[in-house]
N, C-alpha and C positions, 0 to 999 in steps of 0.2 A: 897622237895626242897634239894637239896645239899648244902655243904658248899661252896664249890671251884669247878669250872669244867675248862675243857681247850677247847678252840676254835680250831679247826682244819682246818676246810673248809674256804677256802679264802671268799666266800660270804659271809657266816655267820659272819666272823670277820670284814666285811664290814657294813653289818648291825649292829653289836654293837657297832661300832665307830662314827655312827651318833650320832650328840647329843642330839636329839630329842627321839630317839630311846633307847640311853643310859640312858637318863633320866625315860623313860617309864620301862626300866629293873628295876631301881632303885625304883621307886614308887609300882611295881608288887612284892615288898618282902612279900606282903600279898595277897590274891586273891582281885580280886575289877573288876569291870563291865568297858565296854569301856566308859558308860556314867559319872560314876564317876573318871574314869582316864583323863575324858578330862576335867571335872571342875575344877581336881587337876594342870593339865598343861596348862590351859587355849586355847585349841585346841577344833574345832570340831569336833563332835563324829565320823563324817564319816573318817576324817584324822587321828582321834585315830586309828579306826578299819584298816586302810589303813596300819599304821606301825606294829599294832598287827598281821596282817596277814604276815607280813614281818619276823618279828620276829618269830613265830610260824612256819613258812614255812622251820626255819634254827634250829628250836626246840632250841630256846632261852626261849620262854615262852611256858605253855602249858595250856589246858584247863583243870579245875581242880573241875567246877562244873556249874550248872544251875540253876535258878530261876525263876518264873514266875513273872513278873510286869505288872498288868494289862492283855491285852491281848497281851501280847509280853513276849519272853524268854530271859531273859539274860545271855549270857555267862560270866562266872567267869573265870578269867585268873590269870594266875602266873606264875613268873620268875622260870625257871628249876633250878635256881642255887643262892646263893646268890652274889657271886661274880665270875665273868669270867677272865682266864689268855688266851692270845691267844698264841698258839704255833707257834714255826718257821715254821712249817708245811704250814703254812697259808702263807708265802713267802718261799716256797720252794727253787725257784730259786738264792735267793740270802741269806738262812739260814746261820746262824755260822757255822764254821766248827773248832772246838778245836783242830784236828788234825793237821789243815794246819800250824800251827806257835804255836808250844810248848813253853809258855813261863812262869814259875810258880812265877815269879815277876810281871807280866802283867795284871793290871786292865781290859785290854779288852779279854784278854786270859779267866779270870776268869769271864767275861759276856758272853764269847761263850760257857765256861762251862755250866753256868746258862741257856742257852739258850738249849742247848741239855739236859738237865735236864729236862726243863719244856717240850720238844719234845716227849723224851722217856718215862716220867711218865704218860704225859697225853695218849701215845699210848697203853701203858701198861693197864691204866685206864678201857680205852675203850674196850681192849682185854677181860678182866678180868671181867666186864660187861657182854660181851655178851655171854662169857661162864658161868655165874655166878658163878665164882669164887672170893676167897678173895683173894687179892692181898698184898703178904709180903714186907712190907718195914719198915725201922725205919729212922726217923731222928732226931737229935740233933742239939739243938739253944742254945747259950748262950751268954755272953758278958763277957769281960778281959777289964781290965782297966790297962794298961801298963805305968810304971814309965818313960820309956825312950824308943826311938827308938831302942836303945842296947837290953833292956829287951824283944822287941818284936821280935827281930832277933833269941836271944837266944829260946824262945819259939818256933817259926817256927822252928827250928833246932832240937827240943826234939821232937816236934810232930810229924815230918817227920820219924825220928828215931824210936819212938814208934808205928806209924801206919805201917812203913814199917815191923817191926819186928812181928806185929798180922797178916800182910798179908803173910811172908814168913811161918809163924807158920801153917795156917789154909787153904792156896792155897793148892790146892791138884788137878793138871792139869790132872792126869789119874783117878780121882775118876768115877767109872760108875756111870750114873744117878746125877751126880752133875750138877748144875746149877751156870753158871758163875753170880757174881752180881758187880756192878759199885760202887766204892767207892769215893765219891765227898767232899773233905773238903776244906773250904773257912775261910781265915782271910782277914778283911776288916775294916776301919775305920768306927764307928757308925756313923749315921747323927744325927745332934744334932736336938733338938724339941725345939718349944718355939717360941716367937714372932720373935727373933733375929737369928733363923735357918737359917744355911746356909750348902750346900752340897760341900762346898770347904774344902780341906784336910787340916789338921794339918801339922803346921810346924815338919819337921823330921830329926831336927838335932838331932845326939847321946846325949843322956843325956838332954836333954829337957822336961820339965815337962809340960802335956798338961794342959792348963787353966780348 
């Protein structure tokens, strides 16, 4: 089982978004028979088998073993990944295009960049798996607490200058055999956690301290 995989096919995306099938995917973190699965989710075994066939057809679950039970052979199924991400390719005609409106201060442009990142990395993973090759990637994730909006603006300015200097230092447009790499850096407010959590942004007045 993979830790996470990207769904690119529209039909597979639709199958994963069905509430009952999503429940089955979550339950199949461990191998399970249709009979055991039916008892867990409260559906007839025939109905569970119907959903499992659809999920298997789209590569979202797979057969991992068989066992005899009386005069029957039970198929043990398991989800192909612990988590799934739906690629913008599943909505190809309306997928976001970050090149359409470039605005470094726009949250919606950041969202479009994130969508492209999911699409591109998903396609790279698929290609690397088919070629049986390792995919060279790097990711950095962290959190910084700014005392004020002014500090955040200064941070962004220094970050832009620093990354720009690195790009100018290592970019070689004429390198024979070189390969281009995309660099994406994002800064956004952290989501609150806990009972009173809210996705609403904090006030942005310069010098205001976040509570």
